[in-house]
N, CA, C and O atoms as a printed pandas DataFrame, in Angstrom:
     atom_number atom_name residue_name chain_id  residue_number  x_coord  y_coord  z_coord
0              1         N          MET        A               1  103.977  -10.620  205.764
1              2        CA          MET        A               1  104.084   -9.235  205.438
2              3         C          MET        A               1  103.091   -8.419  206.265
3              4         O          MET        A               1  103.435   -7.365  206.799
4              5         N          ASP        A               2  101.871   -8.911  206.362
5              6        CA          ASP        A               2  100.860   -8.177  207.117
6              7         C          ASP        A               2  101.268   -8.023  208.582
7              8         O          ASP        A               2  101.095   -6.961  209.180
8              9         N          GLU        A               3  101.812   -9.100  209.147
9             10        CA          GLU        A               3  102.270   -9.029  210.533
10            11         C          GLU        A               3  103.428   -8.041  210.668
11            12         O          GLU        A               3  103.506   -7.295  211.644
12            13         N          GLY        A               4  104.309   -8.041  209.698
13            14        CA          GLY        A               4  105.438   -7.106  209.694
14            15         C          GLY        A               4  104.957   -5.667  209.632
15            16         O          GLY        A               4  105.521   -4.794  210.291
16            17         N          LYS        A               5  103.923   -5.414  208.846
17            18        CA          LYS        A               5  103.364   -4.055  208.773
18            19         C          LYS        A               5  102.762   -3.647  210.108
19            20         O          LYS        A               5  102.892   -2.496  210.525
20            21         N          GLN        A               6  102.102   -4.588  210.783
21            22        CA          GLN        A               6  101.522   -4.286  212.093
22            23         C          GLN        A               6  102.597   -3.927  213.108
23            24         O          GLN        A               6  102.374   -3.098  213.990
24            25         N          HIS        A               7  103.768   -4.554  212.980
25            26        CA          HIS        A               7  104.877   -4.278  213.899
26            27         C          HIS        A               7  105.789   -3.177  213.369
27            28         O          HIS        A               7  106.862   -2.931  213.920
28            29         N          GLN        A               8  105.356   -2.518  212.298
29            30        CA          GLN        A               8  106.077   -1.411  211.666
30            31         C          GLN        A               8  107.500   -1.792  211.249
31            32         O          GLN        A               8  108.431   -1.000  211.394
32            33         N          CYS        A               9  107.653   -3.000  210.734
33            34        CA          CYS        A               9  108.948   -3.434  210.196
34            35         C          CYS        A               9  109.128   -2.753  208.837
35            36         O          CYS        A               9  108.264   -2.883  207.970
36            37         N          PRO        A              10  110.232   -2.032  208.638
37            38        CA          PRO        A              10  110.387   -1.268  207.399
38            39         C          PRO        A              10  110.422   -2.120  206.138
39            40         O          PRO        A              10  110.021   -1.655  205.071
40            41         N          ASP        A              11  110.892   -3.356  206.241
41            42        CA          ASP        A              11  110.957   -4.177  205.036
42            43         C          ASP        A              11  109.586   -4.681  204.597
43            44         O          ASP        A              11  109.418   -5.057  203.437
44            45         N          ALA        A              12  108.610   -4.697  205.491
45            46        CA          ALA        A              12  107.266   -5.163  205.135
46            47         C          ALA        A              12  106.640   -4.270  204.064
47            48         O          ALA        A              12  105.989   -4.769  203.147
48            49         N          ALA        A              13  106.832   -2.971  204.174
49            50        CA          ALA        A              13  106.288   -2.046  203.176
50            51         C          ALA        A              13  106.967   -2.252  201.826
51            52         O          ALA        A              13  106.325   -2.149  200.780
52            53         N          ILE        A              14  108.251   -2.540  201.852
53            54        CA          ILE        A              14  108.984   -2.774  200.610
54            55         C          ILE        A              14  108.520   -4.076  199.964
55            56         O          ILE        A              14  108.357   -4.146  198.746
56            57         N          VAL        A              15  108.308   -5.098  200.774
57            58        CA          VAL        A              15  107.807   -6.368  200.250
58            59         C          VAL        A              15  106.431   -6.147  199.617
59            60         O          VAL        A              15  106.161   -6.640  198.522
60            61         N          GLU        A              16  105.574   -5.411  200.302
61            62        CA          GLU        A              16  104.242   -5.142  199.771
62            63         C          GLU        A              16  104.328   -4.415  198.424
63            64         O          GLU        A              16  103.617   -4.766  197.483
64            65         N          LYS        A              17  105.184   -3.421  198.334
65            66        CA          LYS        A              17  105.361   -2.674  197.081
66            67         C          LYS        A              17  105.860   -3.596  195.966
67            68         O          LYS        A              17  105.392   -3.511  194.831
68            69         N          ASN        A              18  106.809   -4.475  196.291
69            70        CA          ASN        A              18  107.335   -5.399  195.285
70            71         C          ASN        A              18  106.287   -6.416  194.838
71            72         O          ASN        A              18  106.295   -6.845  193.685
72            73         N          ILE        A              19  105.395   -6.800  195.734
73            74        CA          ILE        A              19  104.282   -7.684  195.354
74            75         C          ILE        A              19  103.348   -6.948  194.400
75            76         O          ILE        A              19  102.928   -7.503  193.385
76            77         N          GLN        A              20  103.026   -5.705  194.725
77            78        CA          GLN        A              20  102.130   -4.913  193.883
78            79         C          GLN        A              20  102.704   -4.680  192.487
79            80         O          GLN        A              20  101.958   -4.563  191.514
80            81         N          HIS        A              21  104.042   -4.614  192.394
81            82        CA          HIS        A              21  104.696   -4.381  191.105
82            83         C          HIS        A              21  105.184   -5.682  190.455
83            84         O          HIS        A              21  106.007   -5.658  189.539
84            85         N          ASP        A              22  104.667   -6.811  190.939
85            86        CA          ASP        A              22  104.973   -8.136  190.379
86            87         C          ASP        A              22  106.460   -8.488  190.394
87            88         O          ASP        A              22  106.927   -9.257  189.554
88            89         N          LYS        A              23  107.197   -7.930  191.341
89            90        CA          LYS        A              23  108.604   -8.301  191.509
90            91         C          LYS        A              23  108.719   -9.496  192.450
91            92         O          LYS        A              23  109.716  -10.217  192.433
92            93         N          ILE        A              24  107.698   -9.695  193.263
93            94        CA          ILE        A              24  107.584  -10.864  194.132
94            95         C          ILE        A              24  106.245  -11.512  193.812
95            96         O          ILE        A              24  105.211  -10.844  193.777
96            97         N          VAL        A              25  106.275  -12.800  193.582
97            98        CA          VAL        A              25  105.047  -13.533  193.274
98            99         C          VAL        A              25  104.627  -14.311  194.517
99           100         O          VAL        A              25  105.421  -15.054  195.094
100          101         N          VAL        A              26  103.402  -14.137  194.911
101          102        CA          VAL        A              26  102.849  -14.842  196.060
102          103         C          VAL        A              26  102.140  -16.082  195.556
103          104         O          VAL        A              26  101.296  -16.013  194.662
104          105         N          ILE        A              27  102.495  -17.222  196.142
105          106        CA          ILE        A              27  101.851  -18.465  195.736
106          107         C          ILE        A              27  100.916  -18.941  196.839
107          108         O          ILE        A              27  101.151  -18.696  198.022
108          109         N          LYS        A              28   99.873  -19.612  196.439
109          110        CA          LYS        A              28   98.925  -20.165  197.407
110          111         C          LYS        A              28   99.529  -21.394  198.058
111          112         O          LYS        A              28  100.159  -22.216  197.392
112          113         N          SER        A              29   99.338  -21.512  199.330
113          114        CA          SER        A              29   99.881  -22.627  200.091
114          115         C          SER        A              29   98.838  -23.730  200.210
115          116         O          SER        A              29   97.637  -23.470  200.289
116          117         N          GLN        A              30   99.325  -24.969  200.220
117          118        CA          GLN        A              30   98.437  -26.106  200.404
118          119         C          GLN        A              30   98.117  -26.326  201.881
119          120         O          GLN        A              30   97.115  -26.957  202.217
120          121         N          GLY        A              31   98.961  -25.810  202.746
121          122        CA          GLY        A              31   98.778  -26.051  204.172
122          123         C          GLY        A              31   98.583  -24.773  204.956
123          124         O          GLY        A              31   98.617  -23.668  204.415
124          125         N          LYS        A              32   98.379  -24.959  206.239
125          126        CA          LYS        A              32   98.249  -23.831  207.165
126          127         C          LYS        A              32   99.547  -23.740  207.948
127          128         O          LYS        A              32  100.044  -24.742  208.462
128          129         N          TYR        A              33  100.088  -22.545  208.036
129          130        CA          TYR        A              33  101.344  -22.340  208.748
130          131         C          TYR        A              33  101.164  -21.250  209.792
131          132         O          TYR        A              33  100.415  -20.293  209.597
132          133         N          SER        A              34  101.864  -21.418  210.896
133          134        CA          SER        A              34  101.742  -20.453  211.983
134          135         C          SER        A              34  102.471  -19.148  211.667
135          136         O          SER        A              34  102.137  -18.099  212.219
136          137         N          ASN        A              35  103.473  -19.210  210.775
137          138        CA          ASN        A              35  104.205  -17.999  210.398
138          139         C          ASN        A              35  104.949  -18.238  209.084
139          140         O          ASN        A              35  104.968  -19.350  208.556
140          141         N          GLY        A              36  105.546  -17.191  208.580
141          142        CA          GLY        A              36  106.263  -17.279  207.313
142          143         C          GLY        A              36  107.463  -18.202  207.357
143          144         O          GLY        A              36  107.770  -18.879  206.376
144          145         N          ASP        A              37  108.151  -18.231  208.505
145          146        CA          ASP        A              37  109.317  -19.115  208.632
146          147         C          ASP        A              37  108.914  -20.569  208.477
147          148         O          ASP        A              37  109.602  -21.335  207.803
148          149         N          SER        A              38  107.811  -20.955  209.090
149          150        CA          SER        A              38  107.336  -22.335  208.992
150          151         C          SER        A              38  106.946  -22.670  207.555
151          152         O          SER        A              38  107.224  -23.768  207.071
152          153         N          ALA        A              39  106.307  -21.728  206.880
153          154        CA          ALA        A              39  105.916  -21.942  205.498
154          155         C          ALA        A              39  107.152  -22.106  204.616
155          156         O          ALA        A              39  107.203  -22.993  203.764
156          157         N          LEU        A              40  108.141  -21.251  204.827
157          158        CA          LEU        A              40  109.368  -21.317  204.038
158          159         C          LEU        A              40  110.045  -22.666  204.198
159          160         O          LEU        A              40  110.436  -23.282  203.206
160          161         N          VAL        A              41  110.187  -23.130  205.418
161          162        CA          VAL        A              41  110.834  -24.414  205.684
162          163         C          VAL        A              41  110.051  -25.544  205.016
163          164         O          VAL        A              41  110.639  -26.476  204.468
164          165         N          SER        A              42  108.742  -25.454  205.067
165          166        CA          SER        A              42  107.899  -26.511  204.516
166          167         C          SER        A              42  107.969  -26.582  202.992
167          168         O          SER        A              42  107.992  -27.675  202.426
168          169         N          ILE        A              43  108.003  -25.435  202.327
169          170        CA          ILE        A              43  107.939  -25.443  200.869
170          171         C          ILE        A              43  109.311  -25.408  200.186
171          172         O          ILE        A              43  109.391  -25.516  198.963
172          173         N          PHE        A              44  110.378  -25.261  200.955
173          174        CA          PHE        A              44  111.709  -25.212  200.351
174          175         C          PHE        A              44  112.010  -26.532  199.661
175          176         O          PHE        A              44  111.915  -27.596  200.271
176          177         N          GLU        A              45  112.371  -26.458  198.396
177          178        CA          GLU        A              45  112.710  -27.643  197.608
178          179         C          GLU        A              45  114.153  -27.514  197.126
179          180         O          GLU        A              45  114.445  -26.672  196.276
180          181         N          PRO        A              46  115.062  -28.340  197.660
181          182        CA          PRO        A              46  116.473  -28.227  197.279
182          183         C          PRO        A              46  116.726  -28.404  195.782
183          184         O          PRO        A              46  117.717  -27.888  195.265
184          185         N          ASP        A              47  115.856  -29.118  195.082
185          186        CA          ASP        A              47  116.031  -29.300  193.644
186          187         C          ASP        A              47  115.629  -28.052  192.859
187          188         O          ASP        A              47  116.018  -27.887  191.703
188          189         N          SER        A              48  114.841  -27.169  193.499
189          190        CA          SER        A              48  114.361  -25.966  192.821
190          191         C          SER        A              48  115.098  -24.698  193.252
191          192         O          SER        A              48  115.150  -23.726  192.498
192          193         N          TYR        A              49  115.664  -24.702  194.453
193          194        CA          TYR        A              49  116.298  -23.504  195.011
194          195         C          TYR        A              49  117.685  -23.839  195.530
195          196         O          TYR        A              49  117.922  -24.930  196.048
196          197         N          ASP        A              50  118.592  -22.890  195.385
197          198        CA          ASP        A              50  119.954  -23.083  195.904
198          199         C          ASP        A              50  120.041  -22.752  197.387
199          200         O          ASP        A              50  120.734  -23.429  198.146
200          201         N          ALA        A              51  119.327  -21.698  197.794
201          202        CA          ALA        A              51  119.443  -21.239  199.180
202          203         C          ALA        A              51  118.332  -20.252  199.495
203          204         O          ALA        A              51  117.622  -19.782  198.607
204          205         N          VAL        A              52  118.198  -19.953  200.772
205          206        CA          VAL        A              52  117.280  -18.940  201.262
206          207         C          VAL        A              52  118.116  -17.696  201.563
207          208         O          VAL        A              52  119.189  -17.801  202.157
208          209         N          GLY        A              53  117.641  -16.543  201.166
209          210        CA          GLY        A              53  118.312  -15.286  201.497
210          211         C          GLY        A              53  117.670  -14.671  202.729
211          212         O          GLY        A              53  116.510  -14.262  202.686
212          213         N          THR        A              54  118.416  -14.602  203.830
213          214        CA          THR        A              54  117.896  -14.010  205.062
214          215         C          THR        A              54  119.034  -13.693  206.020
215          216         O          THR        A              54  120.080  -14.341  206.001
216          217         N          ASP        A              55  118.814  -12.687  206.856
217          218        CA          ASP        A              55  119.761  -12.472  207.951
218          219         C          ASP        A              55  119.028  -12.514  209.293
219          220         O          ASP        A              55  119.561  -12.082  210.315
220          221         N          ASP        A              56  117.806  -13.037  209.277
221          222        CA          ASP        A              56  117.034  -13.215  210.504
222          223         C          ASP        A              56  117.722  -14.296  211.336
223          224         O          ASP        A              56  117.769  -15.461  210.940
224          225         N          ALA        A              57  118.255  -13.898  212.493
225          226        CA          ALA        A              57  119.066  -14.816  213.314
226          227         C          ALA        A              57  118.294  -16.070  213.712
227          228         O          ALA        A              57  118.830  -17.177  213.658
228          229         N          LYS        A              58  117.045  -15.897  214.109
229          230        CA          LYS        A              58  116.240  -17.051  214.516
230          231         C          LYS        A              58  116.034  -18.004  213.342
231          232         O          LYS        A              58  116.140  -19.221  213.492
232          233         N          LEU        A              59  115.740  -17.443  212.181
233          234        CA          LEU        A              59  115.513  -18.274  211.001
234          235         C          LEU        A              59  116.809  -18.945  210.547
235          236         O          LEU        A              59  116.788  -20.115  210.166
236          237         N          THR        A              60  117.928  -18.236  210.578
237          238        CA          THR        A              60  119.176  -18.851  210.142
238          239         C          THR        A              60  119.564  -20.016  211.043
239          240         O          THR        A              60  120.100  -21.015  210.562
240          241         N          ARG        A              61  119.300  -19.901  212.348
241          242        CA          ARG        A              61  119.564  -21.028  213.261
242          243         C          ARG        A              61  118.706  -22.230  212.890
243          244         O          ARG        A              61  119.180  -23.366  212.875
244          245         N          LYS        A              62  117.446  -21.967  212.592
245          246        CA          LYS        A              62  116.517  -23.048  212.222
246          247         C          LYS        A              62  116.949  -23.685  210.902
247          248         O          LYS        A              62  116.967  -24.910  210.783
248          249         N          LEU        A              63  117.293  -22.873  209.924
249          250        CA          LEU        A              63  117.712  -23.399  208.626
250          251         C          LEU        A              63  118.973  -24.234  208.770
251          252         O          LEU        A              63  119.085  -25.304  208.171
252          253         N          LYS        A              64  119.917  -23.752  209.560
253          254        CA          LYS        A              64  121.164  -24.485  209.774
254          255         C          LYS        A              64  120.882  -25.832  210.433
255          256         O          LYS        A              64  121.461  -26.851  210.056
256          257         N          ALA        A              65  119.989  -25.828  211.418
257          258        CA          ALA        A              65  119.681  -27.056  212.162
258          259         C          ALA        A              65  119.058  -28.130  211.275
259          260         O          ALA        A              65  119.282  -29.321  211.489
260          261         N          ILE        A              66  118.279  -27.713  210.284
261          262        CA          ILE        A              66  117.612  -28.709  209.436
262          263         C          ILE        A              66  118.293  -28.875  208.072
263          264         O          ILE        A              66  117.813  -29.622  207.218
264          265         N          GLY        A              67  119.406  -28.178  207.879
265          266        CA          GLY        A              67  120.204  -28.396  206.682
266          267         C          GLY        A              67  119.766  -27.659  205.427
267          268         O          GLY        A              67  120.102  -28.074  204.318
268          269         N          ILE        A              68  119.027  -26.579  205.585
269          270        CA          ILE        A              68  118.648  -25.773  204.426
270          271         C          ILE        A              68  119.703  -24.675  204.258
271          272         O          ILE        A              68  119.944  -23.908  205.190
272          273         N          PRO        A              69  120.334  -24.590  203.084
273          274        CA          PRO        A              69  121.360  -23.563  202.888
274          275         C          PRO        A              69  120.750  -22.159  202.866
275          276         O          PRO        A              69  119.623  -21.961  202.411
276          277         N          PHE        A              70  121.516  -21.199  203.365
277          278        CA          PHE        A              70  121.065  -19.811  203.354
278          279         C          PHE        A              70  122.249  -18.905  203.071
279          280         O          PHE        A              70  123.407  -19.291  203.233
280          281         N          ILE        A              71  121.931  -17.698  202.646
281          282        CA          ILE        A              71  122.956  -16.698  202.381
282          283         C          ILE        A              71  122.474  -15.363  202.934
283          284         O          ILE        A              71  121.295  -15.023  202.835
284          285         N          LEU        A              72  123.398  -14.621  203.512
285          286        CA          LEU        A              72  123.064  -13.307  204.051
286          287         C          LEU        A              72  122.907  -12.308  202.903
287          288         O          LEU        A              72  123.671  -12.368  201.939
288          289         N          PRO        A              73  121.938  -11.395  202.979
289          290        CA          PRO        A              73  121.669  -10.471  201.877
290          291         C          PRO        A              73  122.882   -9.669  201.403
291          292         O          PRO        A              73  123.070   -9.500  200.198
292          293         N          ALA        A              74  123.694   -9.182  202.313
293          294        CA          ALA        A              74  124.848   -8.385  201.904
294          295         C          ALA        A              74  125.860   -9.220  201.131
295          296         O          ALA        A              74  126.629   -8.680  200.336
296          297         N          ILE        A              75  125.865  -10.524  201.355
297          298        CA          ILE        A              75  126.779  -11.398  200.632
298          299         C          ILE        A              75  126.415  -11.432  199.145
299          300         O          ILE        A              75  127.293  -11.595  198.298
300          301         N          PHE        A              76  125.127  -11.278  198.820
301          302        CA          PHE        A              76  124.726  -11.175  197.414
302          303         C          PHE        A              76  125.449   -9.995  196.758
303          304         O          PHE        A              76  125.984  -10.108  195.655
304          305         N          ILE        A              77  125.451   -8.879  197.457
305          306        CA          ILE        A              77  126.095   -7.672  196.927
306          307         C          ILE        A              77  127.597   -7.904  196.760
307          308         O          ILE        A              77  128.177   -7.559  195.730
308          309         N          LEU        A              78  128.210   -8.483  197.768
309          310        CA          LEU        A              78  129.640   -8.775  197.700
310          311         C          LEU        A              78  129.948   -9.688  196.509
311          312         O          LEU        A              78  130.896   -9.450  195.761
312          313         N          LYS        A              79  129.151  -10.711  196.349
313          314        CA          LYS        A              79  129.357  -11.668  195.253
314          315         C          LYS        A              79  129.214  -10.980  193.892
315          316         O          LYS        A              79  130.001  -11.245  192.984
316          317         N          LEU        A              80  128.226  -10.106  193.744
317          318        CA          LEU        A              80  128.048   -9.374  192.486
318          319         C          LEU        A              80  129.247   -8.474  192.197
319          320         O          LEU        A              80  129.653   -8.322  191.044
320          321         N          ALA        A              81  129.806   -7.885  193.237
321          322        CA          ALA        A              81  130.999   -7.052  193.063
322          323         C          ALA        A              81  132.198   -7.917  192.679
323          324         O          ALA        A              81  132.981   -7.543  191.806
324          325         N          GLN        A              82  132.339   -9.058  193.320
325          326        CA          GLN        A              82  133.449   -9.951  193.012
326          327         C          GLN        A              82  133.383  -10.442  191.566
327          328         O          GLN        A              82  134.409  -10.621  190.911
328          329         N          GLU        A              83  132.166  -10.655  191.085
329          330        CA          GLU        A              83  131.973  -11.129  189.713
330          331         C          GLU        A              83  131.940   -9.985  188.698
331          332         O          GLU        A              83  131.672  -10.200  187.516
332          333         N          LYS        A              84  132.218   -8.761  189.178
333          334        CA          LYS        A              84  132.268   -7.566  188.322
334          335         C          LYS        A              84  130.925   -7.239  187.669
335          336         O          LYS        A              84  130.865   -6.621  186.606
336          337         N          LYS        A              85  129.847   -7.672  188.333
337          338        CA          LYS        A              85  128.511   -7.318  187.851
338          339         C          LYS        A              85  128.055   -6.005  188.483
339          340         O          LYS        A              85  127.093   -5.386  188.028
340          341         N          LEU        A              86  128.755   -5.591  189.531
341          342        CA          LEU        A              86  128.597   -4.276  190.160
342          343         C          LEU        A              86  129.983   -3.692  190.348
343          344         O          LEU        A              86  130.928   -4.415  190.663
344          345         N          THR        A              87  130.108   -2.378  190.156
345          346        CA          THR        A              87  131.359   -1.736  190.520
346          347         C          THR        A              87  131.432   -1.661  192.040
347          348         O          THR        A              87  130.426   -1.854  192.722
348          349         N          THR        A              88  132.597   -1.386  192.560
349          350        CA          THR        A              88  132.721   -1.244  194.011
350          351         C          THR        A              88  131.810   -0.124  194.505
351          352         O          THR        A              88  131.157   -0.257  195.540
352          353         N          HIS        A              89  131.772    0.974  193.762
353          354        CA          HIS        A              89  130.907    2.102  194.144
354          355         C          HIS        A              89  129.434    1.677  194.162
355          356         O          HIS        A              89  128.714    1.992  195.109
356          357         N          GLU        A              90  128.988    0.972  193.137
357          358        CA          GLU        A              90  127.593    0.502  193.089
358          359         C          GLU        A              90  127.306   -0.453  194.244
359          360         O          GLU        A              90  126.237   -0.404  194.852
360          361         N          ALA        A              91  128.269   -1.317  194.538
361          362        CA          ALA        A              91  128.084   -2.276  195.631
362          363         C          ALA        A              91  127.975   -1.565  196.968
363          364         O          ALA        A              91  127.119   -1.910  197.782
364          365         N          VAL        A              92  128.830   -0.579  197.207
365          366        CA          VAL        A              92  128.771    0.177  198.466
366          367         C          VAL        A              92  127.446    0.926  198.572
367          368         O          VAL        A              92  126.832    0.947  199.638
368          369         N          CYS        A              93  127.004    1.536  197.483
369          370        CA          CYS        A              93  125.705    2.234  197.488
370          371         C          CYS        A              93  124.558    1.267  197.777
371          372         O          CYS        A              93  123.646    1.586  198.540
372          373         N          SER        A              94  124.609    0.090  197.166
373          374        CA          SER        A              94  123.581   -0.930  197.404
374          375         C          SER        A              94  123.598   -1.389  198.857
375          376         O          SER        A              94  122.549   -1.570  199.475
376          377         N          LEU        A              95  124.791   -1.573  199.389
377          378        CA          LEU        A              95  124.933   -1.985  200.788
378          379         C          LEU        A              95  124.366   -0.918  201.720
379          380         O          LEU        A              95  123.701   -1.241  202.704
380          381         N          GLU        A              96  124.625    0.337  201.414
381          382        CA          GLU        A              96  124.079    1.446  202.217
382          383         C          GLU        A              96  122.545    1.406  202.230
383          384         O          GLU        A              96  121.923    1.604  203.274
384          385         N          LYS        A              97  121.946    1.151  201.069
385          386        CA          LYS        A              97  120.487    1.081  200.985
386          387         C          LYS        A              97  119.940   -0.090  201.802
387          388         O          LYS        A              97  118.831   -0.022  202.331
388          389         N          LEU        A              98  120.715   -1.145  201.900
389          390        CA          LEU        A              98  120.310   -2.343  202.632
390          391         C          LEU        A              98  120.550   -2.210  204.135
391          392         O          LEU        A              98  120.014   -2.990  204.922
392          393         N          SER        A              99  121.345   -1.234  204.530
393          394        CA          SER        A              99  121.841   -1.159  205.908
394          395         C          SER        A              99  120.770   -1.162  206.997
395          396         O          SER        A              99  120.985   -1.734  208.065
396          397         N          GLU        A             100  119.639   -0.544  206.749
397          398        CA          GLU        A             100  118.616   -0.503  207.809
398          399         C          GLU        A             100  117.893   -1.841  207.988
399          400         O          GLU        A             100  117.136   -2.019  208.943
400          401         N          PHE        A             101  118.129   -2.772  207.075
401          402        CA          PHE        A             101  117.431   -4.052  207.128
402          403         C          PHE        A             101  118.319   -5.215  207.557
403          404         O          PHE        A             101  117.829   -6.330  207.739
404          405         N          ILE        A             102  119.613   -4.971  207.720
405          406        CA          ILE        A             102  120.542   -6.041  208.064
406          407         C          ILE        A             102  121.271   -5.714  209.356
407          408         O          ILE        A             102  121.225   -4.583  209.842
408          409         N          SER        A             103  121.938   -6.706  209.901
409          410        CA          SER        A             103  122.651   -6.492  211.155
410          411         C          SER        A             103  123.878   -5.603  210.937
411          412         O          SER        A             103  124.433   -5.536  209.840
412          413         N          GLU        A             104  124.276   -4.937  211.990
413          414        CA          GLU        A             104  125.468   -4.085  211.938
414          415         C          GLU        A             104  126.707   -4.921  211.616
415          416         O          GLU        A             104  127.581   -4.474  210.874
416          417         N          ASP        A             105  126.783   -6.124  212.168
417          418        CA          ASP        A             105  127.924   -7.003  211.893
418          419         C          ASP        A             105  128.005   -7.352  210.406
419          420         O          ASP        A             105  129.075   -7.289  209.801
420          421         N          GLU        A             106  126.874   -7.715  209.834
421          422        CA          GLU        A             106  126.843   -8.065  208.409
422          423         C          GLU        A             106  127.250   -6.867  207.564
423          424         O          GLU        A             106  128.066   -6.989  206.650
424          425         N          PHE        A             107  126.677   -5.709  207.875
425          426        CA          PHE        A             107  126.992   -4.492  207.132
426          427         C          PHE        A             107  128.487   -4.166  207.221
427          428         O          PHE        A             107  129.140   -3.941  206.202
428          429         N          SER        A             108  129.014   -4.144  208.433
429          430        CA          SER        A             108  130.415   -3.763  208.639
430          431         C          SER        A             108  131.383   -4.721  207.958
431          432         O          SER        A             108  132.347   -4.294  207.322
432          433         N          THR        A             109  131.126   -6.003  208.093
433          434        CA          THR        A             109  132.011   -6.995  207.492
434          435         C          THR        A             109  132.048   -6.869  205.979
435          436         O          THR        A             109  133.122   -6.864  205.377
436          437         N          VAL        A             110  130.889   -6.768  205.369
437          438        CA          VAL        A             110  130.838   -6.674  203.902
438          439         C          VAL        A             110  131.405   -5.339  203.439
439          440         O          VAL        A             110  132.057   -5.279  202.397
440          441         N          ARG        A             111  131.174   -4.284  204.182
441          442        CA          ARG        A             111  131.741   -2.971  203.818
442          443         C          ARG        A             111  133.271   -3.040  203.794
443          444         O          ARG        A             111  133.906   -2.542  202.864
444          445         N          ILE        A             112  133.845   -3.650  204.806
445          446        CA          ILE        A             112  135.316   -3.801  204.868
446          447         C          ILE        A             112  135.805   -4.621  203.680
447          448         O          ILE        A             112  136.790   -4.258  203.037
448          449         N          LEU        A             113  135.121   -5.723  203.387
449          450        CA          LEU        A             113  135.519   -6.569  202.264
450          451         C          LEU        A             113  135.419   -5.832  200.928
451          452         O          LEU        A             113  136.275   -5.993  200.058
452          453         N          LEU        A             114  134.384   -5.032  200.774
453          454        CA          LEU        A             114  134.244   -4.255  199.543
454          455         C          LEU        A             114  135.361   -3.219  199.420
455          456         O          LEU        A             114  135.910   -3.015  198.337
456          457         N          GLU        A             115  135.688   -2.577  200.520
457          458        CA          GLU        A             115  136.754   -1.562  200.493
458          459         C          GLU        A             115  138.110   -2.200  200.200
459          460         O          GLU        A             115  138.968   -1.576  199.576
460          461         N          LYS        A             116  138.307   -3.435  200.648
461          462        CA          LYS        A             116  139.563   -4.141  200.370
462          463         C          LYS        A             116  139.525   -4.814  199.001
463          464         O          LYS        A             116  140.520   -5.369  198.535
464          465         N          LYS        A             117  138.330   -4.751  198.353
465          466        CA          LYS        A             117  138.110   -5.365  197.035
466          467         C          LYS        A             117  138.423   -6.850  197.032
467          468         O          LYS        A             117  139.064   -7.373  196.121
468          469         N          ILE        A             118  137.951   -7.513  198.081
469          470        CA          ILE        A             118  138.141   -8.970  198.197
470          471         C          ILE        A             118  137.019   -9.667  197.465
471          472         O          ILE        A             118  136.975  -10.897  197.430
């Protein structure tokens, strides 16, 4: 997060705010890691987690190569809409809020799927 703030990544400020409001819990690591991706790969436990949520292309390639399941953030929104936990309108609004943090391809694909109510 600190590195993201230094590079003015917009999601870093949101992560920091969520940590301050106890929506994200930071755990102490037993090891030293060169970056967050390395830490994530090291601490991922398939018995405890279903998947990693990310659309970072470099990280998704790494996760795929080592067999860690992942899901793109907009797919969460699509899935919630499919399960009727969000209305289509709520899902589109949520997707719009997410748009600056995800790829254009991910945004466009999920937007089309939501409009078709798939």
